[in-house]
N, C-alpha and C positions, 0 to 999 in steps of 0.2 A: 611370508605374506599372510595377511589376515583375510578372512572372508566375512560375510555379513553375519554369520553366526557368532563370530568372536568379538564384534564391535559392541560397545556399550550402547544400550538404547535400541538395538536392532531386535527384530523378532526372529526366533528360530523357526525353522520350517514347520514346527508343530503349531505355530500360530499363537503360542502363549507369550504374553509380554514378558520381557526380561527386565531385570533391575537396570535402571538407567543412571543411577547415582544422583538423580535430580531429587529435590525436595518434593514430597508428595503433593504439597499445595501447588507447586509450580507445575507438576505433571497434570494435576487436575485443571489448572488454568489453561494450559496448552490444549488439553482435550476439549474444554469448553469453547475456546476460541475456534478450534477446528470444527466443532459441531455447528458453531454460529456461521462460519463460512459456508459449510455444506447447506445449512438452512437457507442462507441468502441466495445460494446458487439454485436451490430447488424452487424457491418462491419467485425468482426473477420471471418477468413476463417473456412471452415468446419473442417479442421484438428486442428485448434486452439480451436474451440468449443469442439471438441471431446476430446482433451487432457485435457482441463479444466474440462469437465464432469467426465472423468476417474479419474483425480486427486482429485476432490471433493469427489467422491465415495470412492476411496481408503483411503482417510483421514477420513472416517466416522466409527462409531462403527458398523454399519451394515456390513461393509466389514470385520471387525474383527470377528464379530459373524458368518458370513458366512464361513470364513476360519476355525474358531474353529469347526464348525459342519462338514464341508467337510474333513478337515485334521484329525479331531478326529475320524470320522467314518472310514476313510481310514486306520488309524493306528490300531484302535480297531479291525476292520475286518481282517486286515492282520496279526495281532498277534494271530488270531484264538480265540478271546474272544467272538465272536458272533456265537452261534450255527446255523448251517444251511447255513452259508455263507462261501464259499471256498475262501481262500486267492488268490489274483491275483497278488500281489506284495510283497511277503514275505521278500525280501531284501530291500524294500523301494527305489529301484533305480528309478522306474518310478515316484514316489512321489517327490523324490529329483530333477529329471529332470524337472518336471512340475513346482515346486517351483522356480527353477533357471531361467527357461524361463520367468515365470511370473515376477520375480524380474527384469530381464533385461528390459522387456517392461514397467513395472510400473515406473522404475527409468527414463526411456526415457520420458514418459509422464509427470512426475513430472518436469524434466529438461526443457521441452518445456514450461510448465506453468510458471516456475520460470523465464525463459528468457523473456517471455511476461511481467511478473510483474516487472522485472528489467528494461525493456525498458520503461514501464509506469512510474516507479519511477524516471528514469532519465529525462523523459520529465517534470515531476512535479518539480524535482530539478532545471532544467533549467528555468522553469517558476518562481519558488521561487527566484532564483538568479536575473532574470531580474526585478522582482518586487522590490526586495531589493535594487538593484542598482538604479532603478528609484526613490524609496523613499529616498535613501541616497542623490541623486542628488537634489531632491526637498528640502530636509532638509537643504542642503548646501546653496541653494539659499535663503531659509528663514532666515538662520543665517546671510547671507550677507545683506539681507534687514533689519533685526532687528538691525544689527550692524550699518548700515548707518543711521537708524532712531535714534539710541542711540547717535551716533556721532553728528548728526544734533541738537539734543536736549541737547547735552553736558552732557549726562548721563554716569557715570563711574561705572563699576562693577568689581567684582573679576575675571570674565571670560575674561576681556579685554586682558590679556596676552595670552590667548588661541585662540583668534579670528583669527589670521593669519592661524593657523592650521585648525580650524573649517571651514574656508571659502574654503578650497581646496576640490575638488572632489576626491574621492577614486579611485585609479587606480587598478582595480581588478587583472590585470596581475602582478603588482608589489607585491600585497599581496600574490598571489599564489606562486610567485617566492620565497618570503621570507619564507612562510610556508614550501615549499619543501626544502629550504636550511637548516632549523632548524629541520625538521622531518627526522630522519635517515631511516625511512621505505620507503621513496620515492626514 
């Protein structure tokens, strides 16, 4: 059986980072993204932190168990199944009102958290798009360079007929226009 000290990428108890086998650039990128998440968590407003905390708690089994106990007791007591306890809500109107108000507030907190997550996802999507466009541009330049070298050395390949198309940069707005034209949901 292995322990945490034996697994790649784990820290030994000394606190010194161990070799993970990952490329140093990848390790750096992971560290940077983790630092970014920490920064976003630190700079969130009190309301956002509160909404996230409430959403985390309401999405836990502890929340379910708490409600099972509270509502279960309320129902059992008001059905007169517990001797010595007088019913205080025999029609369950108060319980229904409490549950309704709780649902309104919980759904609001969940929506606040989802909006923040959607905004973060949108920023990541924008970053992905920019990186992909940059990579595509760089690959286009490499294809142009490789084509020029092949032409200079008089090397012919099956891909020669595709070279004019491969040497063109992609126009993202044209691709989006085409997707929207063929996608009936847009």
